[in-house]
C-alpha positions in Angstrom: 39.6 -6.0 2.6 41.4 -8.1 0.1 39.7 -7.7 -3.2 37.4 -5.4 -5.2 35.4 -7.0 -8.0 37.6 -8.3 -10.8 40.7 -6.6 -9.4 42.7 -8.9 -7.1 44.1 -5.9 -5.2 42.5 -2.9 -3.6 42.5 0.3 -5.8 42.9 3.6 -4.0 41.4 6.7 -5.5 43.3 10.0 -4.7 43.0 13.6 -5.7 45.6 13.5 -8.5 45.6 9.8 -9.4 44.9 6.2 -8.5 47.2 3.5 -7.1 46.6 0.2 -5.4 47.9 -1.7 -2.4 48.6 -5.5 -2.2 47.0 -7.0 0.9 49.1 -10.2 0.3 52.2 -8.3 1.5 50.4 -7.1 4.7 49.6 -10.5 6.2 52.3 -10.2 8.8 51.0 -6.8 9.8 47.6 -8.5 10.3 49.1 -11.2 12.5 49.2 -14.1 9.9 52.3 -15.8 8.5 53.4 -15.6 4.9 53.8 -19.2 3.7 55.4 -18.4 0.3 56.3 -16.0 -2.4 53.4 -13.9 -3.9 52.7 -14.6 -7.5 53.1 -11.8 -10.1 49.4 -11.5 -10.8 48.5 -10.3 -7.3 51.4 -7.8 -7.4 50.2 -6.1 -10.6 50.6 -2.3 -10.0 48.0 0.3 -10.7 49.1 3.8 -11.6 46.6 6.3 -13.1 47.3 10.0 -13.4 44.3 12.1 -14.0 44.1 13.7 -17.4 41.2 15.8 -18.5 38.6 13.6 -20.2 40.7 10.5 -20.3 40.3 9.0 -16.8 36.5 9.0 -16.5 35.9 5.4 -17.6 38.6 3.9 -15.3 37.3 6.0 -12.4 33.8 4.7 -12.9 35.2 1.2 -13.1 37.0 1.6 -9.8 34.0 3.1 -8.2 31.9 0.1 -9.3 34.6 -2.2 -8.0 34.4 -0.6 -4.6 30.8 -1.8 -4.4 31.9 -5.4 -4.6 34.5 -5.6 -1.8 35.7 -8.9 -0.3 36.4 -8.5 3.4 37.8 -11.2 5.7 40.4 -11.8 8.4 43.0 -14.0 6.9 43.6 -14.1 3.2 42.1 -17.5 2.2 43.3 -17.4 -1.4 45.9 -20.1 -1.6 46.6 -19.4 -5.3 48.2 -16.1 -4.4 51.3 -17.8 -2.9 53.9 -19.9 -4.6 54.9 -22.3 -1.8 57.8 -23.6 -3.8 59.7 -20.3 -3.1 60.2 -19.0 0.4 59.1 -15.5 1.3 62.6 -14.5 2.4 64.1 -15.6 -0.9 61.4 -13.7 -2.8 62.0 -10.7 -0.7 65.8 -10.8 -1.4 65.0 -10.9 -5.1 62.7 -7.9 -4.8 65.5 -6.1 -3.0 67.9 -6.7 -5.8 65.2 -5.8 -8.4 63.7 -2.7 -6.8 66.8 -1.6 -4.9 65.0 -1.1 -1.6 66.9 1.3 0.6 66.8 -0.7 3.8 68.8 -3.7 5.2 67.3 -7.1 5.5 67.6 -9.3 8.6 68.5 -12.3 6.4 72.0 -13.0 5.3 72.9 -11.1 2.1 73.6 -13.3 -0.9 75.1 -11.9 -4.1 72.8 -11.8 -7.1 75.1 -14.0 -9.2 75.0 -16.8 -6.6 71.2 -16.5 -6.4 71.0 -16.8 -10.2 73.3 -19.8 -10.2 71.3 -21.4 -7.4 68.1 -20.8 -9.2 69.5 -22.2 -12.5 70.9 -25.3 -10.7 67.7 -25.9 -8.7 65.2 -25.3 -11.5 65.4 -26.9 -14.9 63.8 -25.5 -18.0 60.9 -27.9 -17.7 60.3 -26.7 -14.2 60.4 -23.1 -15.3 57.9 -23.9 -18.1 55.7 -25.8 -15.7 55.8 -22.9 -13.2 55.0 -20.5 -16.0 52.1 -22.6 -17.0 51.0 -22.8 -13.3 51.3 -19.0 -13.1 49.2 -18.7 -16.2 46.7 -21.1 -14.8 46.6 -19.2 -11.5 46.1 -16.0 -13.4 43.3 -17.7 -15.4 42.0 -18.9 -12.0 42.1 -15.4 -10.8 40.1 -14.2 -13.8 37.6 -17.0 -13.5 37.3 -16.4 -9.7 36.7 -12.7 -10.4 34.2 -13.6 -13.1 32.6 -16.0 -10.6 32.4 -13.2 -8.0 30.8 -11.0 -10.7 28.3 -13.8 -11.6 27.6 -14.4 -8.0 27.0 -10.7 -7.5 24.7 -10.7 -10.5 22.9 -13.8 -9.2 22.5 -12.2 -5.8 21.2 -9.0 -7.5 18.8 -11.1 -9.6 17.7 -13.0 -6.5 17.1 -9.7 -4.7 15.3 -8.3 -7.7 13.2 -11.5 -7.9 12.4 -11.3 -4.2 11.4 -7.6 -4.7 9.3 -8.6 -7.6 7.7 -11.5 -5.7 7.0 -9.2 -2.7 5.6 -6.6 -5.1 3.4 -9.2 -6.8 2.2 -10.5 -3.4 1.5 -6.9 -2.3 -0.4 -6.3 -5.5 -2.3 -9.6 -5.1 -3.3 -8.6 -1.6 -4.3 -5.2 -2.9 -6.3 -6.8 -5.8 -7.9 -9.2 -3.3 -8.8 -6.4 -1.0 -10.0 -4.3 -4.0 -12.2 -7.2 -5.2 -13.6 -7.7 -1.7 -14.3 -3.9 -1.5 -16.0 -4.1 -4.9 -18.1 -7.0 -3.9 -19.1 -5.2 -0.7 -19.9 -2.1 -2.6 -21.9 -4.1 -5.2 -23.9 -5.7 -2.3 -24.4 -2.3 -0.7 -25.5 -0.9 -4.1 -28.0 -3.7 -4.6 -29.3 -3.1 -1.1 -29.6 0.6 -1.8 -31.4 -0.2 -5.1 -33.8 -2.5 -3.2 -34.4 0.2 -0.6 -35.0 2.7 -3.5 -37.5 0.4 -5.1 -39.2 -0.2 -1.8 -39.3 3.5 -1.2 -40.7 4.1 -4.7 -43.3 1.4 -4.2 -44.1 2.8 -0.7 -44.3 6.3 -2.2 -46.6 5.1 -5.0 -48.7 3.4 -2.4 -48.8 6.5 -0.2 -49.8 8.6 -3.3 -52.5 6.1 -4.0 -53.7 6.2 -0.4 -53.6 10.0 -0.5 -55.6 10.1 -3.7 -58.1 7.7 -2.2 -58.3 9.7 1.0 -58.7 12.9 -1.0 -61.6 11.2 -2.9 -63.1 10.1 0.4 -62.6 13.6 1.9 -64.3 15.2 -1.1 -67.1 12.6 -0.8 -67.4 13.3 2.9 -67.4 17.1 2.3 -70.2 16.5 -0.3 -72.1 14.4 2.2 -71.6 17.0 4.9 -72.8 19.7 2.6 -75.8 17.6 1.8 -76.4 17.0 5.5 -76.2 20.8 6.1 -78.7 21.4 3.3 -81.0 18.7 4.7 -80.5 20.1 8.2 -81.4 23.6 7.0 -84.5 22.1 5.3 -85.4 20.2 8.4 -84.9 23.3 10.5 -87.1 25.3 8.1 -89.7 22.6 8.2 -89.4 22.5 12.0 -89.8 26.3 12.2 -92.8 26.0 9.9 -94.3 23.2 12.0 -93.7 25.1 15.1 -95.4 28.2 13.6 -98.3 26.1 12.4 -98.5 24.3 15.8 -98.4 27.7 17.6 -101.1 29.0 15.3 -103.2 25.9 15.9 -102.6 26.1 19.6 -103.6 29.8 19.6 -106.7 28.9 17.6 -107.5 26.1 19.9 -107.1 28.4 22.9 -109.3 30.9 21.2 -111.9 28.2 20.5 -111.6 27.0 24.1 -112.0 30.5 25.3 -115.1 30.9 23.1 -116.4 27.6 24.3 -115.9 28.5 27.9 -117.5 31.9 27.3 -120.5 30.2 25.8 -120.7 27.8 28.7 -120.5 30.7 31.1 -123.2 32.5 29.2 -125.3 29.3 29.3 -124.8 28.9 33.0 -125.8 32.5 33.6 -128.8 32.0 31.4 -129.7 28.8 33.4 -129.3 30.6 36.7 -131.5 33.4 35.5 -134.0 31.0 34.3 -134.0 29.1 37.6 -134.2 32.4 39.5 -137.2 33.4 37.4 -138.8 30.0 37.9 -138.4 30.3 41.6 -140.1 33.6 41.8 
C-alpha cells in the first residue's frame, strides 16, 4: 500500500495521535532497488496529537483517505525519486541532518566536503531548475491525487449509473409485468362481465319460462278441475241412466211376467175349452 487518496504517504491512526510512514523508503525491504533520492514531497511528515474537539475533521479526512488506497507490488511512481542524486548520498545527508544513531556502511564524508562538492557540482541555475522540477513534481503529485479523486468520483458515478440503470430496468420489467397482469385482469373482468350478463339473461329466461310454466300449470289445474266437474256430472248422469235403465228393465220384466201370466191363463183357458169340447 503506497498511497491513500490525496496523501502521497500512508497515514497511521493511533490511540493518542496520527503519524505516517513513507513506503518509498521501504522499497529495499520489499525486494526492489532504490534508484535515487526521494523528493521532499513524499517525505512530508504527519504528526497529529489528539486534542478534545480539534482533531475530528482531520480524523474524518484520514478515515475517508483509507477508503481510497493504492495497493501494488513495486512503487511505480517515478516522480518520487530524484535520479540525479544517489540514494547513498541522500542517506548521508539525512544522517548529518537528523543525527541518526547508527553507523553507515558507506565511507564517511565530512559535511563541509559534501557542501563544497554540492556547490561545485551544482550551479545556481541547476538548483533553481531542480527547485522548479521539485515544484512541478509536487504539482504533479497534487494533480495525480486530484486525478485519483476524479477517477474515484467517476467510478462512483459509473457505479451509481449502473445501479440506476439496473433499477430502471428492474422497474421497467416490473411495469411491463404489471401492465401484462392488468391486461390479463381486464380480460378476465370482461369475461366475468360477459358471464354475468349471460347468467342474468339466462336467469331472466328461466324466470320467463317459470312464469309461463306457472301459467300453464294453473291452466292445466283449471282444466283438470273442469274435467273433474264434468266427470262428476257424467258419473251423476250415468248413475241416473243406470237407475232409469234398471227401472225400465224391472218394468219390462214386470210387463213380461204379466204377459207370460196372461199367456199361461189363455193357454189354460184354451185347454179347458178343448177339454170341454171333447166331452
